N, C-alpha and C positions, 0 to 999 in steps of 0.2 A: 502394656501385657496387663490384664486381670488378676488379680490373685485366687485362686481357686480355692474354697478351704475344704467342702466335701462335694462330691459326685459321684451317685450312684445311678440306674434304670430311671430312676422316678424324679430324682431332684441334683439342684443343683445350686449350693452355698456359696454364693464369693462376697468379698470384700467392694464394696461400691466407691470407688474413688471422687475425691471434690471435684465439683464443679462440673459435672457430666451428668446431663438429665438421667432419666430413671426411664424413662421412652420418650419416642418423636416427639414432636410437638412443630409447634407451625413457625419456628423459624429454624430448622432443618439441620443442626448442633445435632454431634454425636452425640450417640444414646446409648444407654447401657444394655438394655434388651437387645438392641439389633447387631449389639458388638458380641455377646454371649449366643447369639442364632446364627452367626456367621463363625466362631468358636471350634461352638457342634456342627455344623454342616464339616467342614475344615474336618475336625479331629476323626468323623466318623464316616466321611467320604459319601456325604445325603445327596441324594437326587433331588431337586425341590426344595418346596419351601419348609423350611425346621418351625416343628411347633415348639414354642415356651411360655409356657402360662407366667401371666404378674400376677403376683400373690398378697403384695403391697409393696408401698412406697417410701420413697425418701426424698426430703425438696433437693435441686441442683445443688446447693450448698452447701450439702450435708453428706459427709460419707462415713461408712460403717457400712455390717453385717448385713447381707439379703440375700434371700433363699426363692430359687427359681422351681415350677413345677416344668416336668418333662412332660406329662401327657394333660391332657383334660380331665382326666378322671383322680388326677394327684392335686392341679387343681381347686378342683369344685373343692374335696377336702379338705384341702389346707384352707380354703375360703372361709367355710362352715368353721374352724377352727378360731380363725381370725373376730367372722361374727359371734360366736360361742365366750369370746376373750380365755381361747383356752393358749392362744399363740400369743410369748409374752416377750414384750420388748424393754429391753432398757437402755438407757443414756446413760453420756456423759455431758454436763457442759459445765460452762467458765462463766459464770457472773459477775458483773460489773459490781462491786461494793462488797462490804462485808455482811453476810446473811449466817445468822446464829445458832437458829435453831431446826431441824427438823420441820416437814410442815406437807401439810395435805392443800391442792388447789383443786378449786369445783368453781367454773364459770361457765356461763354458754356465751359459746362462740358466733358467729356472723361474717359469713364470708361475702366481700365487695369482689364482685365478679369481672368488674371494670380494672380494678386495680391490682387483681389478685394478692388480697389482704386481707386479714381475720381482724375483728373488732369484739372486745364484750359487748352484748346486747340481750334482752331478755328475750328476743324475738331468735336466735341462734341454737343451735344444738348445744348439750350437755358437756364440756370436757372435762375431764378428771387425769389428775397425776397423783404420785407422793414423789417425796426429795429426801434425800438424806444426805448432809451434807460430809464432807471428803474431808477438806482442810480448810484454810481460809491463806490467802499471802499476798503482801503487797497490793490491798483492797480489791484483790481476786476471791471469788468464792467458787470451789470444785462440788459440784454436786453429781450426785447420782440418782438417777430419775426411772423411775414407775412408769410406764404411760398406760393407761388403763383406758382409755380413749383414744382415738386417731385422727383428730379433727384438723383443719386446713392451719399450720404457722403454728400448733396447739402449744407447744412449749416454748417457742418464740415468744408470742401471747401472754402466756400466762406470767412469764417471770417478768416480763415488762413492762404488766399493768400492777403488778407489786414494788415495784420500783428497782427491780433488780437486771436489766437487760443485757442480753447475753453479748461477752467478748465478739467484736465486729459483728454486730446484724447489721444490716445497713436500712433494713426497713423497719425494723422496730428499736435502735439503738437511737437517740437521737446525738452521742456522741463520737459514733460512729465514724473512723479515719478510711478515707481512700486506701483502698490497698490490704485492711486488714481480713481476713480470713476466718469466718464464723469460727467457735469455739462449741459445734454440736456435735456427737458423734455417736453413732448408733453401736453400741457395745457389745451387743449379748440379744441375742434371738433365741425362743427354745418354743419348742412345741411336738409333737406327736409326727412320728411318720406313718405318710398316708395310705401304706401297705403293711408295714410291719407294727404299726402302733407303740413302735417304741419311743421313749421317751429324748427328743435331743437338744442339745445346748452348743450353744456354738460362742464362744468370745474371742473379740478383738482385744489388743492392750491398745491405751493411748497413744496418739500421733504424737510422734517426736518432733513437734514446734510450738511454739509459742501461741498462746498463754500454757497448754498443757504442761511443758516441760517445766514451768514451774513448783510445778506440785510432782516433778519425777526424779526431785534434786533430795 
C-alpha cells in the first residue's frame, strides 16, 4: 500500500518505498508509476488508460516524497519549475565517517551508460549541492542536503568523491556490506501548485531503521 500524502484533481503526492522503481524498465519489476495508475483507475472507476505524468525521479534504492501530475498541463508546468530550479528538493543522508563542517559541492559528472554509474569528469555535466551537518555519531554523519541539480547518482558520487560515501551504497562505497540499505532519503519537496500557484511543501520524517535510528535517540 502506497502512502498517499496529498491528492487533488491535479496532483498526487506520495511516499516512494525503497527498492521500487520509479517507472518501468527492462527488468519488468513492479514500479511506482504503474502502481499509482492502478490506484487511480480503481479509486475513480476509470475506463481505459489513466494518465499520470512523471515529473522527477528517485533511484530504485532511495525512498521519499514524490509528486506526480494528473494532467499533461500540470506535468508541463511542474517540469518547467524543475528546469527553472523553482522545484526544491531536500534529502537526508548518513555518511560513513565524521564530517565536521557544512559545505558546498560542485563537480562535473559523467554517466557511464554501460555500467549505469556516474563519475567525476571534466566532460560531464555540472552538479551542485549544499549540505548541513545535523549530527555525528559512532563514526557516522547525518547530513541535510539541498540539491540544486539533478544528475544521475549525484549525491552518492559527490560524497564518495570527498571520502565520505553513503552508508549502504553498493556502487560507490568500497566498504559496503551485503544486506545494507542505502541511507539516502528524499525528505522534502517544495513547489508551486500548477493551477493555483500556491506554494506547497511536503515533509517526511526519517525512516525508523538503522542507521537513521542512531540520530533519533
